[in-house]
C-alpha positions, 0 to 999 in steps of 0.5 A, a space after each residue: 522405612 529404610 530396607 536395612 531397618 525393615 530387615 533388622 526388625 523382621 527376623 525372617 530376613 536374618 542370616 540362616 546361620 544365626 537363626 539355626 545356631 542354637 540348633 547347631 549346638 543341639 546337633 553337636 549333642 546328637 552327634 555325641 549321643 548317637 556316636 556318629 557324625 552322619 546320624 542325620 542320614 537315618 531320618 530318611 534312609 531312602 534319600 542321600 544323606 537323609 536329605 540334609 545336603 547333596 540330595 538330588 531333587 530329580 532322584 527324590 521325584 522318582 520316589 514319588 508316585 507318577 503324576 504327582 509332580 510336574 514333568 521334569 527334565 534333568 540337564 547335565 551341566 556339561 551337556 550341549 543342548 538344543 533347548 528348543 528341540 528338547 522341549 518340543 520332544 517332551 511336549 513342553 513350552 516356554 516359560 518353564 521353571 529352572 532350578 539346581 538339581 542340588 540346592 536349598 531354600 529356593 536359591 537358583 529357582 527361576 522362570 525362564 521365557 526363551 532359549 537364550 535365557 535357558 542357555 544363559 542359566 546353564 552357563 551361569 549355574 555351572 551345575 546339573 539343573 532341572 527344567 520343569 513345567 509350570 504347574 497349572 494349579 494357582 495356589 501353593 503351600 508347604 506341608 510338614 510331615 513326620 512319622 515315627 518308624 515304629 508307627 503306622 500313622 504320621 502327623 502333619 505339624 505345619 502348613 504354610 500358606 504362600 502369597 506370591 509377589 503380586 501387585 495391583 495396578 491403579 492406572 497411575 503408578 508405575 510397576 516400580 512405584 507399586 513395588 516400593 510401597 511394600 518393603 518385602 517387594 522393594 527388596 526384590 527390585 534388582 532381580 525383577 528388573 531382569 525380566 520386567 519393564 518397571 516403568 510399566 503402568 498397570 491398569 487399575 484393578 489388574 493384578 500382576 504376579 511377578 514371581 509365580 512360585 513360593 520362594 521366601 527369598 523372592 518376596 513370597 509372604 508366608 502365613 501360618 496355616 496350621 488351622 487348616 490341618 484336619 484328620 482327613 488331610 492327615 489321612 490323605 497324605 499319610 496314605 500317600 507318603 507311606 508309599 515312599 520307602 524310608 521317608 519319615 521326616 520332611 516338608 512338601 511344597 505343593 501347588 493346589 486348587 483348593 484346600 477342600 480338594 487337597 483334603 480329598 487328594 485331588 488337583 494338586 502337584 508336589 513341586 518339591 519334597 525336602 528331607 532332613 534340611 526341611 524347615 517348618 516354614 510356618 515360623 516365618 509368618 510375620 506375626 510370629 516372634 523369634 522366640 516362637 520360631 526357636 520353640 518350633 524349630 526345637 520341637 521339630 528337631 526333637 521329633 527328628 532325633 527320635 526318628 533317627 534313634 528308632 531307625 538306628 535301633 532298627 538298623 542295628 537289629 537287622 545287622 544282628 539278625 543277618 
């Protein structure tokens, strides 16, 4: 199948502006309803702009309990840095993950292997960015959480399992030939050429993970995992996320060992927490239709506006009392 046809027939590849245009209309109504163009900031008062835009990943990490996210360094875009020395001072070693401090949808996330690549990334991105240790946990998922401000208990409304871009060798075909067998992977060929010898022949039975992070834009396949939402899992993350002041709505990207451990709050790391811009990423399961995706988006937008309404009411009450 030609790649353009594959992208046309699979709505997960459609432009985000097209997918979210109906939501844009809804947000215009919310702005009128709440008489505010910045109503979204009340979804998560402790995060800049509620986490819709301009929010610093580094500042969000600081809201999380220590030890629950990978060791992370913030690098100023204009700083002159000896990266080898810096990583040594912080007991970090290559390879590491780099990503923009302010960004979304996985844009600009890369795995870098040496000082030269790190310097090139700083020059290329022209923005503050993060250097982050690679999580030792093998699996990744997205967990969507929300809580109404007038309630003590929140809900997990989405689980997205992530299958990294991984090929299995047969001892005959090159890496490029293996990638071309899967349109999702073939779309990534240009980017993969930067770091891999695509003429390599992978031994039979050997699996080779080429993109070790759950980025939808880099070939990771998303699968709807809501069947794994349990009362125990909700209780575990409810207790954790209630400790973050002013956080009510968003998605956590989590590395973990097993779902059983995750339920118990063991052996996991929060690699990212997103606020108002969060997507219920389980909608991108290839089995789901565009209509289904729109229903889920609007269901979450409705929850979002209820949280905003309650926080606005609380804000006005506090102003009156003061």
